[in-house]
N, C-alpha and C positions, 0 to 999 in steps of 0.2 A: 467812256472806255477805260480810263485809268482806274476808276473805282472798281469796275468789273475785273480788270486785270489784277488789282490787289486782292480781290475776294477769291480768286482762283486757288492760290496756295492754301488759303484758310479752309476752303472746301475739301481740298485733298488731305490736309492734316486731320480734319474732323472725321473724314471717311476712314483714315488710317487708324485713328483712335478707336472708332467703333469696331473696326476689324480686329484690332488687338484685344479689346474687351471680349468680343465674341469668341476668340480663340482661347482666352484665359478661362472663360466660363465653360467652354466645351471641355477643356483639359481638367478642370477641377470639379466637374459635375459628379454627383454620387453614382457609383456603379449600380446596376440593377440588382435587386435582392437575389441571393443564391438559392437554388432549389434545395430540397431536403437531401437529395442525392449528392449535390455538390458540397453541402455542409458536412455530410457524413465522410466524404472523401477527404475534406480538409482536416477533419478531426483525426482521421486515421494517419494522415501525414504528420500532424502535430505530435501525436502520441508516439510515432516512430522515432522521434527525436529525443524522447525521454530515456534517461539511464538511471536506474535505481539499484543501489547496492546496500548490503547489510553487513554490519560488524557487531560481534558480541564482545563487549569490553569486560564483562564479568558474568559469572553465573554461580548458582549454588544448587545442590541436589539434596534430596531426601530419599527415603526408602519407604515402601509400603508393600501391600500384597495384592496380587491379581490372579484371576483364575486362568489356569493353563490346562488344556486338554491333552493328556498323554495318550495319544491314539494307540500306540503300540501296546500299552498296558491297559487300555480301556478304562482310563482313570482320569477324573477331573479333580484338581486340587489347587489350593492357594499356594503361591510361591512368592518369595521376595523379589521385588523389581525396583529399579531406580525410577525416581520421579523428579522432574525439574521443579525446583522450588522458587527460583528467582532468576530473571534475566536483566542485564544492563545492555540495552539495545541502542545502536546508532544506525540511522538510515540516511544515506547520502543520495540526494536527488540532483541531477544535472539535466538541463534541457537547452537546446539551441534556440528555441522560441518560447516566449512566455505562454503558459497555458492556464486559463481560468476555468473554474468548475462551478456547476450549479450549486452543489453542496460540498462540504468537506469530503475528500477521498476517504474511503474505508481502508483500514489496515488490519489484516487478520493473521495472527500467528498460528500455525498448524504443525503439530508434532508428527513424528514418524508413525506410519501404519495407522492413520486416522480412521477411527470407527466410532463416531459419536453416538450412533444408535445403541451401541453396547452399554453406554452409560446413561441412556435415556435422554440424550440431547439431540437436537436437530442441527445445531451449529457446531462446526469443528474448531472454532476459535478458542484460543487459550489466553489466560491472563487477566489480572485485575490490579489496578484500574484498567478499563478497556483501552488497549494500546492505541486504537484508532483515534480516540478522543484526545489522548495525550499528544500524539504526533500532529494531528490536524490543528490543534490549538497553537502550534508554533509556525504555521504557514502565514505568509503575508496575504493581504487582500488587495484587490484592485479598486479603482474609483467607485465601482458599483457594489463594493462590499463582498465580492466573490473570492473565495480562497484560490490562491494562485501558486503555480510553480514558476518562479521568475527565471528569465533567461540570464545567462552569464555564468558567474562563479558558482561552483557546486554549493548546495545548501545541505547542512547536516542537522537532522532532527534526532533527539535523544529521549529515551524513556526508560524508567525502571519499573518492571512489572513482576508481580508475584502470582503464584497459583492461588486458587481459592475462589469462593463465590460459586455461582451456578454455571460453571464452565468446565471444559474438559481438562483432565490431567494427562500428561504425556511423559514418556521416558526421554532421556537425552538421545542424541543421534542426529540424523539428517532432518532438519526442519524447513518449513517454507514460510515466507512472508508474502501474502497475497494482497495486492493493491487494486482497488476498483474505484471508478469515479465516472461522473457524467460531464464531459468537457463541453465548454461553450464555444460556439463559432458564430460570429456576428451577434453575440449576446443571446443566442438561442441554444438550449440544451440539445445535444445530439444523441442522448441515450447512454445509459450506464454500460460500461465495458471494463474488461480487465486491463489494467495498465502494465502490471508486471506480476510475475511469480518467481521470487528470488529464493534460491536454496542457500542454506547456511548450516553450519555444524554446531551443535551444543556438545561440548566434550565431556567425557567421563573417564574414570580410572577404576581399575579393578581393586586397587589398594585403599581407596578412600573409605573411611568408616562414616556412615551416614546416619543422621537422626531418623527415627522411625515415626511414620504418620499412621494413626489408626485407620484401618480400612474404611470405617464408616465416614471418614472425612475426605475420602479420595474418590473422584469420579474418573477412573482409568479408562481412557478412550483408545489407547493403542492396542494392536493385536499382540497380546502378551506371549503367545506361543513363539512368535518370531523373535521378540525382544529377549525372552528367556534363553532361547537357543543361541543367540548372537552375543549376549552380554553376560549371561550367567547371573547368579545371585549376588547382590552387593553385601559387603560387610556392614554391620550396623553398630552404632555407638550407644543404642538404648534398647530396652526390651522390645520384642516384636509381638508380644501377646497382649 
């Protein structure tokens, strides 16, 4: 009887240990996989916490010619217009939760009154080297090697981009930075979507004398009628013929 009496507490302790282990295993068990709809909703929530802003720390302009349709005079002719030659761009990204992406996000600079078809292009994006590659190369990666917007302190990306190459040329004025990416939720891509479309101004002055670019070297993608009406012709520092 004494032996049985001594074993009683041991049995209770063993049972208690088993119960605690069962509770721990239940509490730490992996949650069931989320559905595609749940991952999409989670991605939308993640992206809602992202704040992207843009600052131009420097810029330079040139001049060229573009076609303007003077409807009142039933006349179409080449007129002098301003063209953005270089931008020094800073992009600040802040997010409350870290967000990883399947591939590097794309960053596209678009000038005012974009009409890439007028210059024979399908993409409205401006600048060379390609600004998306310059900015994405500065992003940190997670343990899986995926580009990431880290949570916490704002992150500043910078790039210096010039006109040229097989891309659109634009006048100064109101520009857009369009950011698109495919966010990961539970390591699964949720589909490409627009993260932000940030407006910013490229300044110009009526008194600046600008270098002239031959028309054959410029792929003007803005609606020149509106630009010519709003900005007038620039003064040039070199011959325009």
